[in-house]
Structures are given as structure tokens and as C-alpha cells.
N, C-alpha and C positions, 0 to 999 in steps of 0.2 A: 190747403185748409181754408174754410170759410167761417165767418162769424155766424152765430145763431142769435136768436132773440134774447138769450141769456148771456150776460157778460162773462160768465164763468166757464163756457164751453165753446169749443170749435168742433167742426166736423168736416169730413171729406166732401168734396163737390160730387154731385151726381151727374151722369151724362144727361144731355138735353132730351134724348130719346133712347129708350132701351126696350127691347122685346120682352114681353112678359115671360116670367118663369125662367129667365136666363141668369146665370151668375154675372155679377158686375165685373168689369175688366180688372179691378183691383179691390182689395178688402176695404170696406167702409169703416172709418174710424171716428170715434168720438174722443176728444181730448179735453180733460178737465184742467182748468187753470187754477182751481182751488184744491183743497185737500179732500180727496175721496179715498176711503180705505180700500186697500187691495182686497179682492174677493167680493166687492159690491156688485150685485147683478144690475145690469143696465138694459132697459127695454126701450126701443125707439118706435115711434109712430110716424106715419107720413100721410099727407093729404094735400089737396089743392082746392080751388074754387068749385070744381065740378064734383069732386069726391073727397069729402072731409076726412074719411078714414079708410085709407088704402089697406088691402089685404096683403100682409107681408109674411114671408117665411124666413125662419132663422133670424128673428129680430131681437134676440137677447144675447148678451155677451157679458163676460166678467171683466171688471176694471182691474188692470194691473199696471203699476207705475204710471198712474194717471191717464191710461189709454184703454179704451174698450174697443176691441177689434172684432168686426162682424165679417167672418171669412166667407160666408155663402149667403149673404142677404139677397132675397129675391122678391120682386113684385109679382104677385099672383094675379092672373086674369088681367083685365084692363087696369084696374086699380087707380084710374085717374092719371096714369103716366102716358099721356098722348091720346090721340083719337084714332079709332079704327076706321 
């Protein structure tokens, strides 16, 4: 798990390079260090210097026991994840 810009959340590390539209090798997780009610919908966004808003698929999950698990998160197209 890695720190985010928020002191209240941790998340899974992403691979340095990943082919577009492929499932990640393990589920992406967001962990809340504060109180977040079970059933809260969590949506993630991604970007970098070249592409401030990547196109993601399956980018919403439900918070349960302070963990939101994204089972099939995918980066669609180039989405700024590496160069072609």
C-alpha cells in the first residue's frame, strides 16, 4: 500500500507499465484510515503530466470495512499510462 495526497487514504501500487484494457494483476484497493460508512460508493480517477484524466473502466466500488476493492479496474486506450 502507498500513501496518497490525502492523509486519510492509502491505495494499492500500480505497475510501472501495463497494457491497455487488461485486468491488473491484483485487485486495486483504497483503504480509509478514517471513518467511512459501509456502502459508500468510491470512484477513482487517474492522470499524469501528459493526460490529466485517463479513461478508466470499472472505476467505482463500494466501501466495506474501510476498504474499497476494485476487482476489474482497467485503463482504456493509451490513457497516459506509458507511450506507444
